[in-house]
Legacy VTK file of the C-alpha trace (Angstrom):
# vtk DataFile Version 3.0
C-alpha trace
ASCII
DATASET POLYDATA
POINTS 293 float
0.329 -0.424 -0.283
2.762 2.759 1.620
4.179 1.471 -2.661
1.402 2.568 -4.412
0.697 5.384 -2.009
4.292 7.050 -3.640
3.152 6.138 -7.115
0.416 8.122 -6.876
1.324 11.029 -4.733
4.263 10.771 -8.044
2.006 11.328 -10.594
0.042 13.959 -8.231
2.827 15.881 -8.397
4.476 15.350 -11.806
0.383 16.273 -13.054
1.390 19.329 -10.448
4.819 20.230 -12.559
3.008 19.361 -15.647
0.245 22.100 -14.993
2.205 24.844 -13.717
5.197 24.520 -16.696
1.697 24.723 -19.187
0.934 27.867 -17.055
4.826 29.157 -17.168
4.827 28.571 -20.972
1.220 30.027 -21.217
2.556 33.155 -19.298
5.729 33.684 -21.868
4.471 32.837 -25.365
0.977 35.698 -24.072
4.629 37.575 -22.965
6.501 37.557 -26.837
2.872 38.033 -28.494
2.652 40.872 -26.401
5.811 42.001 -26.790
5.818 41.054 -31.013
2.439 43.308 -31.208
4.222 45.843 -29.967
7.363 46.219 -31.933
5.171 45.649 -35.510
2.828 48.225 -33.609
6.374 50.416 -33.080
7.393 49.319 -36.947
4.076 50.045 -38.469
4.577 53.856 -36.632
7.798 54.291 -37.929
6.889 52.865 -41.792
3.868 55.469 -41.494
6.144 57.918 -40.697
8.102 57.112 -43.346
5.399 57.214 -45.785
4.622 60.764 -43.954
7.516 62.039 -44.607
8.161 61.093 -48.157
4.475 62.073 -49.328
5.342 65.604 -47.542
8.871 65.321 -49.506
6.758 64.381 -53.389
4.265 67.317 -52.465
6.718 69.507 -51.971
9.553 69.194 -55.235
9.579 71.485 -57.321
7.048 70.883 -60.730
9.491 70.029 -63.135
8.287 70.984 -66.859
6.761 68.622 -68.883
9.133 67.353 -71.425
6.217 66.398 -73.863
5.397 68.631 -75.797
1.462 69.802 -76.784
-0.344 67.762 -74.274
-3.219 70.108 -72.543
-4.668 70.792 -76.483
-3.469 68.350 -78.264
-3.524 71.349 -81.649
-1.636 69.073 -83.207
-3.934 65.639 -83.108
-6.682 66.166 -84.968
-6.185 69.504 -86.558
-9.077 72.004 -88.532
-11.647 69.378 -87.348
-14.534 69.982 -84.524
-14.078 69.116 -81.557
-16.589 65.751 -81.271
-15.037 64.886 -84.916
-13.170 60.838 -85.140
-9.735 61.547 -87.901
-8.008 57.878 -88.375
-5.177 57.217 -86.087
-2.398 57.232 -88.566
-3.662 60.576 -90.052
-4.814 62.394 -86.741
-0.838 63.111 -85.707
0.877 66.194 -86.996
4.478 67.088 -85.781
5.602 66.845 -82.680
3.429 63.895 -83.090
4.005 59.942 -85.132
1.818 56.690 -85.573
3.006 54.078 -87.057
1.631 50.010 -87.606
4.570 48.215 -86.845
5.565 45.467 -88.575
2.934 43.714 -90.637
0.359 44.348 -88.256
-2.669 45.503 -89.227
-6.172 46.912 -87.724
-7.758 50.821 -88.110
-8.699 52.604 -85.363
-10.052 56.421 -84.894
-9.069 59.923 -81.990
-11.762 62.020 -81.505
-10.883 65.003 -79.833
-12.892 66.274 -77.309
-13.267 69.198 -74.736
-14.282 68.580 -70.851
-17.631 70.433 -71.386
-17.825 67.343 -74.515
-17.534 64.369 -71.467
-21.276 62.862 -71.160
-22.250 63.230 -74.061
-19.241 60.237 -75.165
-19.670 57.927 -71.932
-17.141 59.699 -70.109
-18.289 61.694 -67.748
-16.291 63.192 -64.422
-15.429 60.462 -61.692
-15.663 61.718 -58.560
-11.944 61.494 -58.526
-11.573 63.062 -61.827
-13.948 66.297 -60.160
-11.836 66.041 -56.735
-7.920 66.298 -58.484
-8.051 66.415 -61.731
-10.919 69.402 -62.373
-11.604 72.683 -61.602
-14.453 73.960 -60.034
-18.051 73.560 -62.388
-19.993 77.118 -63.544
-23.932 75.781 -62.597
-25.138 76.736 -65.419
-23.365 75.213 -68.203
-20.142 72.338 -68.621
-17.360 74.183 -67.988
-15.255 74.346 -65.162
-13.303 77.028 -63.761
-9.860 76.968 -64.827
-10.352 73.781 -67.026
-9.503 74.792 -70.845
-7.930 70.665 -72.088
-8.092 68.921 -74.475
-9.415 64.988 -73.589
-8.444 62.699 -76.687
-10.666 59.084 -77.562
-9.090 56.335 -79.079
-10.777 53.753 -80.272
-8.856 50.931 -82.006
-8.665 47.308 -83.131
-5.647 45.034 -84.504
-6.284 41.937 -85.839
-3.040 41.531 -87.631
-0.276 40.271 -85.361
3.614 41.786 -86.797
5.367 39.714 -89.138
7.858 38.176 -86.737
5.184 37.931 -83.986
2.117 36.907 -85.856
0.416 36.624 -82.002
0.894 40.632 -81.152
-0.191 43.429 -82.649
1.860 47.065 -82.148
0.065 50.183 -82.853
2.638 53.203 -82.300
1.025 56.353 -81.604
0.948 59.623 -79.132
5.010 58.805 -79.907
7.399 61.869 -79.928
11.350 61.761 -79.810
13.658 61.201 -76.692
17.186 62.878 -76.146
20.144 60.358 -75.296
22.191 62.432 -72.881
24.951 60.160 -72.094
22.684 56.786 -73.035
19.905 55.473 -72.787
18.856 53.786 -69.685
22.300 55.686 -67.984
20.786 58.655 -65.931
20.414 57.709 -62.373
18.224 60.579 -61.167
14.815 59.539 -61.280
12.324 60.131 -64.021
7.765 59.723 -63.864
5.411 59.837 -65.930
1.519 60.496 -65.633
-1.816 60.958 -67.136
-5.123 60.129 -66.414
-7.229 57.568 -67.948
-11.048 55.513 -69.018
-11.674 52.554 -70.267
-14.463 51.931 -71.630
-14.147 48.792 -73.354
-12.001 46.120 -74.012
-11.573 42.204 -75.298
-8.823 40.254 -76.107
-5.328 40.252 -75.751
-4.896 44.771 -75.757
-3.488 46.745 -74.260
-2.635 50.859 -73.998
0.832 51.586 -73.409
0.104 55.473 -72.551
3.902 55.637 -71.504
7.068 53.475 -71.876
10.532 53.298 -74.018
12.018 56.997 -72.756
9.738 56.768 -69.656
7.784 55.216 -67.106
6.032 51.864 -68.440
2.511 52.815 -67.719
0.109 49.708 -68.841
-4.004 50.618 -68.777
-5.674 46.989 -69.739
-8.894 45.097 -69.342
-9.080 44.679 -65.622
-9.918 49.189 -66.183
-12.788 48.536 -68.031
-16.087 50.362 -66.278
-13.908 52.067 -63.899
-14.504 55.496 -65.125
-11.497 58.236 -64.908
-8.111 56.928 -63.241
-4.941 58.635 -62.503
-2.434 56.836 -62.998
1.914 57.202 -62.690
4.776 55.017 -62.200
7.930 56.420 -62.165
11.547 54.667 -63.483
16.032 56.124 -62.910
16.573 57.959 -65.860
15.505 58.022 -69.566
15.469 55.722 -71.511
14.539 55.609 -75.831
11.830 57.145 -77.682
9.328 58.250 -75.939
6.781 55.527 -77.213
3.215 55.457 -75.843
1.128 52.124 -77.985
-1.325 49.504 -78.259
-0.159 46.273 -77.992
-1.502 42.453 -78.774
-4.597 41.658 -80.444
-8.196 43.092 -79.751
-10.014 45.785 -79.758
-10.036 48.620 -76.738
-11.588 52.724 -75.711
-9.947 54.600 -74.273
-9.588 58.054 -73.494
-6.335 59.261 -72.288
-5.660 63.112 -70.939
-2.493 65.259 -69.498
0.074 63.114 -70.969
3.050 64.026 -68.456
6.741 62.683 -68.874
9.578 64.801 -66.126
11.934 64.357 -63.343
11.588 63.942 -59.810
8.739 61.806 -58.131
6.218 63.140 -57.361
4.742 59.695 -56.428
0.450 59.748 -56.287
0.281 63.462 -56.661
-1.704 64.358 -59.310
0.508 66.732 -61.185
1.134 68.413 -64.885
2.966 71.159 -66.338
3.684 72.987 -70.118
7.017 72.079 -72.160
10.704 73.727 -70.720
9.850 77.354 -71.226
6.652 78.657 -69.303
6.200 75.766 -67.306
2.551 76.133 -65.783
0.028 77.091 -68.303
0.943 76.405 -72.830
-0.086 80.196 -73.288
4.076 82.607 -72.555
4.488 84.921 -70.126
3.974 88.600 -71.554
6.062 92.026 -70.541
3.447 93.029 -68.027
3.903 89.208 -66.404
7.541 90.281 -65.412
8.902 88.313 -68.603
LINES 1 294
293 0 1 2 3 4 5 6 7 8 9 10 11 12 13 14 15 16 17 18 19 20 21 22 23 24 25 26 27 28 29 30 31 32 33 34 35 36 37 38 39 40 41 42 43 44 45 46 47 48 49 50 51 52 53 54 55 56 57 58 59 60 61 62 63 64 65 66 67 68 69 70 71 72 73 74 75 76 77 78 79 80 81 82 83 84 85 86 87 88 89 90 91 92 93 94 95 96 97 98 99 100 101 102 103 104 105 106 107 108 109 110 111 112 113 114 115 116 117 118 119 120 121 122 123 124 125 126 127 128 129 130 131 132 133 134 135 136 137 138 139 140 141 142 143 144 145 146 147 148 149 150 151 152 153 154 155 156 157 158 159 160 161 162 163 164 165 166 167 168 169 170 171 172 173 174 175 176 177 178 179 180 181 182 183 184 185 186 187 188 189 190 191 192 193 194 195 196 197 198 199 200 201 202 203 204 205 206 207 208 209 210 211 212 213 214 215 216 217 218 219 220 221 222 223 224 225 226 227 228 229 230 231 232 233 234 235 236 237 238 239 240 241 242 243 244 245 246 247 248 249 250 251 252 253 254 255 256 257 258 259 260 261 262 263 264 265 266 267 268 269 270 271 272 273 274 275 276 277 278 279 280 281 282 283 284 285 286 287 288 289 290 291 292
């Protein structure tokens, strides 16, 4: 009986010890979890503080002139026809703009230049984001916006035959402008940025639109953008690449609008910016003598 009692006491003591150890482990685990949560919270706060400083810095950057020309009114796109007139995509361009089908690509398309008062008529009604960030206050009695006079391009493109050397992919280059070689393409160590407003109405097949690529940072517009209304898209890269060569790429169709394309130095992040070409960076109208020029 004594041996059995000793064994029972040993088992009870062992169970008590196990419970004590388990409680200690739980207590240590809880303290570690609390400390981990505290560290994570501090790290998150520091990351948020860094992000806020970066955003503040990006907002404070001076606005660099637009390296592109004629991107506010598109005077040399669909020139000499009334706004709202569809023009063949290959004949709609005049200097400094160019357009071409690449290496045997076949297709068709039009570009229609619109004033802001025509947007709703063509299914491009300004959404909350564009109204808040990219348009002046709307006058109460007509479709115009205080201080906003830029034009919008609506492109309706179909590519039905791919390149001779790549049958599954067609290339239509449009809204192209030249490019400086700097020291050598993609050799600059400074930051460059690109941005624009886009609105995708329709898309089929594999066709995508790249409103910025090659010289400037890549911006992609695709099927997932259909129906989202006006979006501000921006991107950045190191240095300049080759020529400024927006293009439609793939096979299928797409109906997409673009406004205020910008390419310049720096990195303003997602802060909406636009500036005219070198010389007078905030407007298409040059300074006059009474402005102190």
